[in-house]
Backbone and ligand atoms as CSV (ligand in chain L), in Angstrom:
chain,resi,resn,atom,element,x,y,z
A,1,MET,N,N,138.184,149.737,85.162
A,1,MET,CA,C,137.206,148.893,84.369
A,1,MET,C,C,137.721,149.037,82.884
A,2,HIS,N,N,138.010,147.721,82.393
A,2,HIS,CA,C,138.395,147.555,81.096
A,2,HIS,C,C,137.312,147.411,80.118
A,3,PHE,N,N,137.500,148.037,78.974
A,3,PHE,CA,C,136.369,147.903,78.020
A,3,PHE,C,C,136.316,146.589,77.357
A,4,SER,N,N,135.163,146.106,77.148
A,4,SER,CA,C,135.009,144.847,76.350
A,4,SER,C,C,133.650,144.954,75.609
A,5,ARG,N,N,133.665,144.188,74.468
A,5,ARG,CA,C,132.577,144.310,73.516
A,5,ARG,C,C,132.024,142.916,73.470
A,6,ILE,N,N,130.655,142.906,73.451
A,6,ILE,CA,C,129.899,141.609,73.321
A,6,ILE,C,C,129.690,141.269,71.869
A,7,HIS,N,N,130.054,140.220,71.335
A,7,HIS,CA,C,129.782,139.818,70.015
A,7,HIS,C,C,128.938,138.500,69.978
A,8,THR,N,N,127.787,138.526,69.504
A,8,THR,CA,C,126.830,137.326,69.545
A,8,THR,C,C,127.248,136.515,68.404
A,9,CYS,N,N,127.548,135.269,68.450
A,9,CYS,CA,C,127.812,134.253,67.572
A,9,CYS,C,C,126.661,133.985,66.606
A,10,LEU,N,N,126.937,134.319,65.270
A,10,LEU,CA,C,125.725,134.084,64.308
A,10,LEU,C,C,125.411,132.701,64.144
A,11,ASN,N,N,126.264,131.720,64.572
A,11,ASN,CA,C,126.003,130.238,64.422
A,11,ASN,C,C,125.211,129.724,65.537
A,12,CYS,N,N,125.734,130.056,66.836
A,12,CYS,CA,C,125.183,129.403,68.036
A,12,CYS,C,C,124.548,130.278,69.047
A,13,PHE,N,N,124.724,131.686,68.629
A,13,PHE,CA,C,124.142,132.698,69.456
A,13,PHE,C,C,124.761,132.932,70.926
A,14,THR,N,N,125.889,132.214,71.113
A,14,THR,CA,C,126.593,132.493,72.326
A,14,THR,C,C,127.094,134.003,72.231
A,15,LYS,N,N,127.019,134.638,73.425
A,15,LYS,CA,C,127.578,135.913,73.603
A,15,LYS,C,C,129.096,135.840,73.964
A,16,ASN,N,N,129.905,136.409,73.149
A,16,ASN,CA,C,131.426,136.267,73.338
A,16,ASN,C,C,132.021,137.672,73.891
A,17,ARG,N,N,132.663,137.751,74.850
A,17,ARG,CA,C,133.267,138.920,75.282
A,17,ARG,C,C,134.577,139.147,74.713
A,18,ILE,N,N,134.779,140.322,74.049
A,18,ILE,CA,C,135.939,140.612,73.319
A,18,ILE,C,C,136.694,141.802,73.995
A,19,SER,N,N,137.911,141.632,74.530
A,19,SER,CA,C,138.477,142.673,75.232
A,19,SER,C,C,139.111,143.743,74.158
A,20,ALA,N,N,139.390,144.936,74.653
A,20,ALA,CA,C,139.990,146.053,73.841
A,20,ALA,C,C,141.087,145.493,73.053
A,21,ARG,N,N,141.932,144.712,73.622
A,21,ARG,CA,C,143.130,144.261,72.924
A,21,ARG,C,C,142.925,143.443,71.638
A,22,TYR,N,N,141.749,142.766,71.664
A,22,TYR,CA,C,141.500,141.869,70.525
A,22,TYR,C,C,140.407,142.350,69.505
A,23,LEU,N,N,140.014,143.653,69.667
A,23,LEU,CA,C,138.914,144.220,68.813
A,23,LEU,C,C,139.353,144.119,67.204
A,24,THR,N,N,140.707,144.095,66.938
A,24,THR,CA,C,141.035,144.188,65.620
A,24,THR,C,C,141.533,142.857,65.186
A,25,ALA,N,N,141.293,141.736,65.962
A,25,ALA,CA,C,141.846,140.415,65.533
A,25,ALA,C,C,140.641,139.752,65.051
A,26,THR,N,N,140.947,138.726,64.284
A,26,THR,CA,C,139.842,137.733,63.827
A,26,THR,C,C,139.529,136.821,65.042
A,27,GLY,N,N,138.390,136.718,65.461
A,27,GLY,CA,C,138.152,135.916,66.714
A,27,GLY,C,C,137.452,134.659,66.373
A,28,GLN,N,N,137.172,133.876,67.358
A,28,GLN,CA,C,136.350,132.742,67.047
A,28,GLN,C,C,135.493,132.465,68.334
A,29,CYS,N,N,134.312,131.910,68.083
A,29,CYS,CA,C,133.400,131.731,69.283
A,29,CYS,C,C,133.977,130.737,70.241
A,30,ALA,N,N,133.866,130.917,71.460
A,30,ALA,CA,C,134.252,130.258,72.546
A,30,ALA,C,C,133.667,128.890,72.603
A,31,ILE,N,N,132.404,128.642,72.052
A,31,ILE,CA,C,131.737,127.511,72.070
A,31,ILE,C,C,131.807,126.653,70.799
A,32,CYS,N,N,131.404,127.236,69.660
A,32,CYS,CA,C,131.365,126.536,68.419
A,32,CYS,C,C,132.602,126.764,67.511
A,33,LYS,N,N,133.403,127.588,67.894
A,33,LYS,CA,C,134.594,127.901,67.146
A,33,LYS,C,C,134.368,128.721,65.845
A,34,THR,N,N,133.163,129.155,65.532
A,34,THR,CA,C,132.949,129.831,64.332
A,34,THR,C,C,133.803,131.165,64.410
A,35,ARG,N,N,134.421,131.431,63.283
A,35,ARG,CA,C,135.253,132.698,63.291
A,35,ARG,C,C,134.344,133.896,62.992
A,36,PHE,N,N,134.772,134.974,63.654
A,36,PHE,CA,C,134.155,136.282,63.246
A,36,PHE,C,C,135.204,137.378,62.986
A,37,ALA,N,N,134.797,138.230,62.141
A,37,ALA,CA,C,135.726,139.287,61.649
A,37,ALA,C,C,136.088,140.368,62.642
A,38,PRO,N,N,137.137,141.045,62.417
A,38,PRO,CA,C,137.417,142.203,63.288
A,38,PRO,C,C,136.383,143.286,63.205
A,39,VAL,N,N,136.358,144.152,64.283
A,39,VAL,CA,C,135.461,145.345,64.209
A,39,VAL,C,C,135.804,146.187,62.920
A,40,SER,N,N,134.575,146.476,62.263
A,40,SER,CA,C,134.672,147.185,60.909
A,40,SER,C,C,133.717,148.420,60.912
A,41,GLN,N,N,133.334,148.888,62.151
A,41,GLN,CA,C,132.596,150.001,62.052
A,41,GLN,C,C,133.040,150.904,63.297
A,42,PRO,N,N,132.633,152.133,63.278
A,42,PRO,CA,C,132.946,153.101,64.393
A,42,PRO,C,C,132.250,152.495,65.575
A,43,LEU,N,N,132.927,152.615,66.746
A,43,LEU,CA,C,132.480,152.239,68.092
A,43,LEU,C,C,132.101,153.519,68.863
A,44,ASP,N,N,130.783,153.695,69.211
A,44,ASP,CA,C,130.409,154.810,70.225
A,44,ASP,C,C,130.783,154.479,71.481
A,45,VAL,N,N,131.672,155.205,72.146
A,45,VAL,CA,C,132.223,154.833,73.389
A,45,VAL,C,C,132.126,156.064,74.317
A,46,ASP,N,N,132.085,155.796,75.712
A,46,ASP,CA,C,132.278,156.817,76.585
A,46,ASP,C,C,133.827,157.052,76.924
A,47,GLN,N,N,134.029,158.102,77.768
A,47,GLN,CA,C,135.417,158.409,77.965
A,47,GLN,C,C,136.234,157.209,78.568
A,48,ALA,N,N,135.689,156.623,79.569
A,48,ALA,CA,C,136.310,155.488,80.140
A,48,ALA,C,C,136.729,154.289,79.230
A,49,SER,N,N,135.783,154.005,78.380
A,49,SER,CA,C,135.999,152.999,77.337
A,49,SER,C,C,137.076,153.443,76.281
A,50,PHE,N,N,136.881,154.629,75.960
A,50,PHE,CA,C,137.868,155.275,74.900
A,50,PHE,C,C,139.268,155.163,75.517
A,51,GLU,N,N,139.455,155.522,76.741
A,51,GLU,CA,C,140.859,155.536,77.336
A,51,GLU,C,C,141.249,154.188,77.419
A,52,SER,N,N,140.395,153.251,77.820
A,52,SER,CA,C,140.747,151.904,78.006
A,52,SER,C,C,141.244,151.252,76.701
A,53,ILE,N,N,140.457,151.511,75.645
A,53,ILE,CA,C,140.745,151.083,74.246
A,53,ILE,C,C,142.228,151.522,73.790
A,54,VAL,N,N,142.324,152.826,74.021
A,54,VAL,CA,C,143.571,153.553,73.564
A,54,VAL,C,C,144.802,152.904,74.222
A,55,ARG,N,N,144.585,152.545,75.452
A,55,ARG,CA,C,145.580,151.949,76.282
A,55,ARG,C,C,145.913,150.516,75.998
A,56,LEU,N,N,144.957,149.828,75.548
A,56,LEU,CA,C,145.044,148.307,75.365
A,56,LEU,C,C,145.200,147.885,73.861
A,57,ALA,N,N,144.702,148.583,72.870
A,57,ALA,CA,C,144.716,148.359,71.603
A,57,ALA,C,C,146.029,148.248,71.011
A,58,ARG,N,N,146.379,147.338,70.040
A,58,ARG,CA,C,147.734,147.068,69.488
A,58,ARG,C,C,147.772,147.796,68.175
A,59,VAL,N,N,146.806,148.485,67.793
A,59,VAL,CA,C,146.824,149.138,66.473
A,59,VAL,C,C,146.440,150.665,66.632
A,60,PRO,N,N,146.655,151.496,65.509
A,60,PRO,CA,C,146.263,152.881,65.693
A,60,PRO,C,C,144.851,152.954,66.016
A,61,VAL,N,N,144.554,154.082,66.774
A,61,VAL,CA,C,143.078,154.229,67.158
A,61,VAL,C,C,142.692,155.786,66.808
A,62,LEU,N,N,141.885,155.934,65.941
A,62,LEU,CA,C,141.421,157.288,65.427
A,62,LEU,C,C,140.132,157.647,66.259
A,63,VAL,N,N,140.111,158.578,67.020
A,63,VAL,CA,C,139.063,159.011,67.897
A,63,VAL,C,C,138.428,160.367,67.307
A,64,ALA,N,N,137.031,160.314,67.076
A,64,ALA,CA,C,136.405,161.520,66.574
A,64,ALA,C,C,135.529,161.948,67.836
A,65,PHE,N,N,135.786,163.168,68.219
A,65,PHE,CA,C,135.093,163.791,69.256
A,65,PHE,C,C,134.019,164.482,68.544
A,66,ARG,N,N,132.712,164.142,68.871
A,66,ARG,CA,C,131.502,164.670,68.208
A,66,ARG,C,C,130.510,165.136,69.192
A,67,ALA,N,N,129.646,165.995,68.520
A,67,ALA,CA,C,128.586,166.445,69.362
A,67,ALA,C,C,127.259,166.226,68.595
A,68,SER,N,N,126.302,165.678,69.096
A,68,SER,CA,C,125.053,165.258,68.589
A,68,SER,C,C,124.328,166.304,67.975
A,69,TRP,N,N,124.432,167.635,68.343
A,69,TRP,CA,C,123.704,168.866,67.861
A,69,TRP,C,C,124.460,169.385,66.608
A,70,CYS,N,N,125.733,168.923,66.456
A,70,CYS,CA,C,126.589,169.644,65.430
A,70,CYS,C,C,126.447,168.872,64.057
A,71,ALA,N,N,126.023,169.714,63.079
A,71,ALA,CA,C,125.763,169.158,61.688
A,71,ALA,C,C,127.100,168.617,61.054
A,72,LYS,N,N,128.243,169.283,61.363
A,72,LYS,CA,C,129.496,168.754,60.832
A,72,LYS,C,C,129.807,167.421,61.366
A,73,SER,N,N,129.445,167.271,62.653
A,73,SER,CA,C,129.721,165.957,63.369
A,73,SER,C,C,128.925,164.845,62.669
A,74,ARG,N,N,127.653,165.275,62.537
A,74,ARG,CA,C,126.751,164.213,61.797
A,74,ARG,C,C,127.228,163.895,60.454
A,75,ASN,N,N,127.630,164.923,59.749
A,75,ASN,CA,C,128.064,164.693,58.317
A,75,ASN,C,C,129.310,163.726,58.229
A,76,ALA,N,N,130.113,163.917,59.283
A,76,ALA,CA,C,131.305,163.109,59.342
A,76,ALA,C,C,131.079,161.547,59.455
A,77,GLY,N,N,129.818,161.208,60.020
A,77,GLY,CA,C,129.453,159.738,60.202
A,77,GLY,C,C,129.781,158.836,59.073
A,78,SER,N,N,129.294,159.202,57.891
A,78,SER,CA,C,129.504,158.281,56.752
A,78,SER,C,C,131.080,158.114,56.468
A,79,GLU,N,N,131.806,159.284,56.469
A,79,GLU,CA,C,133.313,159.191,56.320
A,79,GLU,C,C,133.826,158.167,57.380
A,80,LEU,N,N,133.369,158.383,58.588
A,80,LEU,CA,C,134.016,157.609,59.695
A,80,LEU,C,C,133.665,156.016,59.462
A,81,ARG,N,N,132.417,155.768,58.954
A,81,ARG,CA,C,132.029,154.434,58.708
A,81,ARG,C,C,132.935,153.785,57.595
A,82,GLN,N,N,133.157,154.571,56.546
A,82,GLN,CA,C,134.005,154.035,55.461
A,82,GLN,C,C,135.383,153.841,55.985
A,83,LEU,N,N,135.826,154.751,56.719
A,83,LEU,CA,C,137.284,154.661,57.216
A,83,LEU,C,C,137.358,153.438,58.112
A,84,ALA,N,N,136.415,153.266,59.118
A,84,ALA,CA,C,136.453,152.036,59.872
A,84,ALA,C,C,136.448,150.692,59.156
A,85,PHE,N,N,135.680,150.755,57.937
A,85,PHE,CA,C,135.534,149.479,57.157
A,85,PHE,C,C,136.815,149.347,56.570
A,86,GLU,N,N,137.613,150.404,56.063
A,86,GLU,CA,C,138.836,150.149,55.363
A,86,GLU,C,C,139.944,149.839,56.350
A,87,MET,N,N,139.820,150.178,57.523
A,87,MET,CA,C,140.875,150.071,58.639
A,87,MET,C,C,140.663,148.692,59.353
A,88,ALA,N,N,139.578,147.982,59.086
A,88,ALA,CA,C,139.193,146.744,59.912
A,88,ALA,C,C,140.382,145.869,59.965
A,89,GLY,N,N,140.717,145.572,61.193
A,89,GLY,CA,C,141.986,144.635,61.273
A,89,GLY,C,C,143.177,145.422,61.491
A,90,TYR,N,N,143.291,146.734,60.998
A,90,TYR,CA,C,144.401,147.540,61.051
A,90,TYR,C,C,144.449,148.573,62.045
A,91,GLY,N,N,143.132,148.973,62.348
A,91,GLY,CA,C,142.979,150.097,63.105
A,91,GLY,C,C,141.490,150.241,63.753
A,92,LEU,N,N,141.335,151.151,64.519
A,92,LEU,CA,C,139.970,151.231,65.154
A,92,LEU,C,C,139.628,152.719,65.066
A,93,VAL,N,N,138.238,152.923,64.884
A,93,VAL,CA,C,137.640,154.287,64.879
A,93,VAL,C,C,136.630,154.313,65.959
A,94,LEU,N,N,136.876,155.284,66.860
A,94,LEU,CA,C,136.006,155.515,67.956
A,94,LEU,C,C,135.342,156.806,67.894
A,95,CYS,N,N,134.012,156.823,68.299
A,95,CYS,CA,C,133.339,158.190,68.469
A,95,CYS,C,C,133.031,158.443,69.898
A,96,VAL,N,N,133.312,159.644,70.308
A,96,VAL,CA,C,133.011,159.979,71.722
A,96,VAL,C,C,132.156,161.255,71.636
A,97,ASP,N,N,131.024,161.196,72.312
A,97,ASP,CA,C,130.092,162.256,72.276
A,97,ASP,C,C,130.568,163.350,73.361
A,98,THR,N,N,130.787,164.506,72.963
A,98,THR,CA,C,131.481,165.539,73.843
A,98,THR,C,C,130.418,166.081,74.850
A,99,ASP,N,N,129.053,165.854,74.530
A,99,ASP,CA,C,128.042,166.407,75.425
A,99,ASP,C,C,127.863,165.362,76.655
A,100,ALA,N,N,127.939,164.015,76.335
A,100,ALA,CA,C,127.770,163.033,77.272
A,100,ALA,C,C,129.143,162.869,78.110
A,101,ASN,N,N,130.254,163.278,77.376
A,101,ASN,CA,C,131.555,163.098,78.076
A,101,ASN,C,C,132.344,164.428,78.060
A,102,PRO,N,N,131.752,165.514,78.714
A,102,PRO,CA,C,132.390,166.847,78.730
A,102,PRO,C,C,133.879,167.061,79.195
A,103,ASP,N,N,134.219,166.040,79.982
A,103,ASP,CA,C,135.708,165.986,80.461
A,103,ASP,C,C,136.682,165.948,79.333
A,104,VAL,N,N,136.417,165.328,78.207
A,104,VAL,CA,C,137.286,165.049,77.174
A,104,VAL,C,C,137.711,166.391,76.540
A,105,ILE,N,N,136.828,167.400,76.647
A,105,ILE,CA,C,136.990,168.666,75.985
A,105,ILE,C,C,138.243,169.282,76.577
A,106,GLY,N,N,138.422,169.362,77.754
A,106,GLY,CA,C,139.485,169.892,78.513
A,106,GLY,C,C,140.825,169.080,78.379
A,107,THR,N,N,140.585,167.717,78.675
A,107,THR,CA,C,141.639,166.753,78.635
A,107,THR,C,C,142.332,166.644,77.239
A,108,TYR,N,N,141.530,166.620,76.292
A,108,TYR,CA,C,142.106,166.559,74.867
A,108,TYR,C,C,142.035,167.811,74.014
A,109,ASN,N,N,141.803,169.004,74.705
A,109,ASN,CA,C,141.905,170.238,74.150
A,109,ASN,C,C,140.986,170.299,72.898
A,110,VAL,N,N,139.809,169.897,72.968
A,110,VAL,CA,C,138.818,169.805,71.788
A,110,VAL,C,C,138.232,171.197,71.750
A,111,ARG,N,N,138.601,171.880,70.620
A,111,ARG,CA,C,138.198,173.325,70.382
A,111,ARG,C,C,136.971,173.414,69.528
A,112,SER,N,N,136.726,172.482,68.638
A,112,SER,CA,C,135.603,172.427,67.829
A,112,SER,C,C,135.119,170.942,67.612
A,113,THR,N,N,134.078,170.803,67.060
A,113,THR,CA,C,133.695,169.447,66.741
A,113,THR,C,C,133.215,169.287,65.251
A,114,PRO,N,N,133.577,168.252,64.545
A,114,PRO,CA,C,134.346,167.076,65.156
A,114,PRO,C,C,135.764,167.514,65.148
A,115,SER,N,N,136.368,166.796,66.148
A,115,SER,CA,C,137.863,166.875,66.335
A,115,SER,C,C,138.354,165.535,66.329
A,116,TYR,N,N,139.553,165.320,65.636
A,116,TYR,CA,C,140.051,163.960,65.447
A,116,TYR,C,C,141.364,163.950,66.247
A,117,ALA,N,N,141.529,162.768,66.854
A,117,ALA,CA,C,142.840,162.377,67.444
A,117,ALA,C,C,143.318,161.032,67.186
A,118,LEU,N,N,144.606,160.807,66.844
A,118,LEU,CA,C,145.085,159.681,66.612
A,118,LEU,C,C,146.084,159.160,67.535
A,119,PHE,N,N,145.909,157.972,68.104
A,119,PHE,CA,C,146.718,157.366,69.143
A,119,PHE,C,C,147.362,156.222,68.557
A,120,ARG,N,N,148.721,155.998,69.056
A,120,ARG,CA,C,149.456,154.838,68.740
A,120,ARG,C,C,150.142,154.405,70.052
A,121,HIS,N,N,150.082,153.219,70.365
A,121,HIS,CA,C,150.757,152.690,71.565
A,121,HIS,C,C,150.237,153.538,72.808
A,122,GLY,N,N,149.141,153.874,72.875
A,122,GLY,CA,C,148.556,154.708,74.013
A,122,GLY,C,C,148.902,156.154,74.015
A,123,GLN,N,N,149.671,156.599,73.041
A,123,GLN,CA,C,150.113,157.980,72.889
A,123,GLN,C,C,149.249,158.764,71.923
A,124,LEU,N,N,149.034,159.955,72.200
A,124,LEU,CA,C,148.465,160.889,71.232
A,124,LEU,C,C,149.586,161.314,70.235
A,125,VAL,N,N,149.424,161.071,69.004
A,125,VAL,CA,C,150.413,161.374,68.040
A,125,VAL,C,C,149.973,162.523,67.105
A,126,LEU,N,N,148.650,162.624,66.874
A,126,LEU,CA,C,148.211,163.751,66.004
A,126,LEU,C,C,146.760,164.172,66.396
A,127,GLN,N,N,146.460,165.434,66.275
A,127,GLN,CA,C,145.224,165.944,66.548
A,127,GLN,C,C,144.886,167.050,65.705
A,128,ARG,N,N,143.566,167.055,65.178
A,128,ARG,CA,C,143.152,168.276,64.264
A,128,ARG,C,C,141.794,168.653,64.797
A,129,ASN,N,N,141.723,169.925,65.082
A,129,ASN,CA,C,140.375,170.432,65.529
A,129,ASN,C,C,139.629,171.065,64.312
A,130,ARG,N,N,139.504,170.207,63.432
A,130,ARG,CA,C,138.511,170.714,62.253
A,130,ARG,C,C,138.044,169.435,61.453
A,131,PHE,N,N,137.150,169.753,60.611
A,131,PHE,CA,C,136.529,168.640,59.821
A,131,PHE,C,C,137.518,168.222,58.871
A,132,LEU,N,N,137.748,166.993,58.632
A,132,LEU,CA,C,138.614,166.398,57.552
A,132,LEU,C,C,137.932,165.350,56.870
A,133,PRO,N,N,137.810,165.469,55.492
A,133,PRO,CA,C,137.234,164.501,54.612
A,133,PRO,C,C,138.002,163.123,54.873
A,134,ARG,N,N,137.310,162.094,54.550
A,134,ARG,CA,C,138.030,160.760,54.679
A,134,ARG,C,C,139.418,160.642,53.956
A,135,ALA,N,N,139.477,161.153,52.785
A,135,ALA,CA,C,140.724,161.089,52.074
A,135,ALA,C,C,141.842,161.767,52.760
A,136,ASP,N,N,141.449,162.920,53.334
A,136,ASP,CA,C,142.450,163.742,54.091
A,136,ASP,C,C,142.872,162.923,55.451
A,137,VAL,N,N,141.837,162.257,56.026
A,137,VAL,CA,C,142.172,161.499,57.255
A,137,VAL,C,C,143.078,160.449,57.004
A,138,LEU,N,N,142.921,159.824,55.803
A,138,LEU,CA,C,143.897,158.680,55.520
A,138,LEU,C,C,145.221,159.235,55.159
A,139,ARG,N,N,145.225,160.289,54.462
A,139,ARG,CA,C,146.625,160.900,54.117
A,139,ARG,C,C,147.241,161.345,55.384
A,140,TRP,N,N,146.507,161.907,56.300
A,140,TRP,CA,C,147.004,162.371,57.500
A,140,TRP,C,C,147.413,161.325,58.485
A,141,THR,N,N,146.747,160.187,58.421
A,141,THR,CA,C,147.222,159.196,59.382
A,141,THR,C,C,148.382,158.321,58.937
A,142,GLU,N,N,148.362,158.085,57.600
A,142,GLU,CA,C,149.316,157.127,57.135
A,142,GLU,C,C,150.834,157.713,57.398
A,143,PRO,N,N,151.165,158.933,56.994
A,143,PRO,CA,C,152.607,159.278,57.201
A,143,PRO,C,C,152.796,159.272,58.679
A,144,SER,N,N,151.842,159.658,59.503
A,144,SER,CA,C,152.296,159.743,60.942
A,144,SER,C,C,152.389,158.341,61.564
A,145,ALA,N,N,151.603,157.390,60.967
A,145,ALA,CA,C,151.789,155.961,61.441
A,145,ALA,C,C,153.219,155.545,60.964
A,146,ALA,N,N,153.725,155.868,59.944
A,146,ALA,CA,C,154.874,155.432,59.453
A,146,ALA,C,C,156.056,156.029,60.354
A,147,ARG,N,N,155.805,157.374,60.515
A,147,ARG,CA,C,156.828,158.159,61.450
A,147,ARG,C,C,156.864,157.509,62.845
A,148,ALA,N,N,155.721,157.000,63.278
A,148,ALA,CA,C,155.707,156.647,64.688
A,148,ALA,C,C,156.337,155.210,64.875
A,149,GLY,N,N,156.830,154.684,63.637
A,149,GLY,CA,C,157.726,153.535,63.876
A,149,GLY,C,C,156.887,152.223,63.799
A,150,ASN,N,N,156.400,151.866,62.702
A,150,ASN,CA,C,155.674,150.611,62.604
A,150,ASN,C,C,156.682,149.472,62.185
A,151,PRO,N,N,156.777,148.431,63.098
A,151,PRO,CA,C,157.705,147.407,62.685
A,151,PRO,C,C,157.496,146.653,61.364
A,152,LEU,N,N,156.191,146.698,60.967
A,152,LEU,CA,C,155.875,146.007,59.752
A,152,LEU,C,C,156.060,146.943,58.519
A,153,ASP,N,N,156.365,148.161,58.832
A,153,ASP,CA,C,156.537,149.169,57.732
A,153,ASP,C,C,155.244,149.412,57.002
A,154,SER,N,N,154.155,149.377,57.543
A,154,SER,CA,C,152.888,149.462,56.924
A,154,SER,C,C,152.061,150.330,57.803
A,155,PRO,N,N,151.233,151.260,57.130
A,155,PRO,CA,C,150.478,152.145,58.181
A,155,PRO,C,C,149.563,151.495,59.069
A,156,TRP,N,N,148.951,150.376,58.506
A,156,TRP,CA,C,148.018,149.670,59.380
A,156,TRP,C,C,148.413,148.202,59.495
A,157,PRO,N,N,149.174,147.957,60.675
A,157,PRO,CA,C,149.648,146.609,60.810
A,157,PRO,C,C,148.527,145.533,60.893
A,158,ARG,N,N,148.554,144.503,60.100
A,158,ARG,CA,C,147.407,143.511,60.233
A,158,ARG,C,C,147.972,142.425,61.350
A,159,LEU,N,N,147.104,142.289,62.225
A,159,LEU,CA,C,147.538,141.434,63.458
A,159,LEU,C,C,147.546,139.987,62.947
A,160,ALA,N,N,148.444,139.232,63.652
A,160,ALA,CA,C,148.481,137.734,63.436
A,160,ALA,C,C,147.115,137.070,63.841
A,161,LEU,N,N,146.527,136.301,62.983
A,161,LEU,CA,C,145.262,135.697,63.410
A,161,LEU,C,C,145.466,134.887,64.648
A,162,SER,N,N,144.502,134.902,65.568
A,162,SER,CA,C,144.703,134.032,66.698
A,162,SER,C,C,143.880,132.773,66.558
L,1,ZN,ZN,ZN,129.272,130.032,68.287
């Protein structure tokens, strides 16, 4: 089951289905052709959706494993929103609730919450089992993105507009 997101067109209210592959692209409504912006906020997803997005997305994906009862997880919310806004079109921020998706704890070796994992081309390239302020997340992801071999030589490749 592939992840897809429903975007309601603000012009004609058509519901457009956007696959994981195009979450960071500028899209257009299938009916009226009104353009809409790439995803610019963290997406709350379950494990199946998270793994589908990681597999299909063409940009880096930062995943925050969070627990709803965890104060540090809640406190990370504003930082993650800011990060998702800055990365719009270049990368994705996903939030996975570890209580609702307990299997991720073992699969991704989550030892505390929030825990961050960065994926590129479907591969886990970095993981930190501790809270990181936004500035640190950016510092931490940019060099790794460069090391991971970005053809555009930029930490967050901007996709060609479709
Ligand atoms: Zn429309």
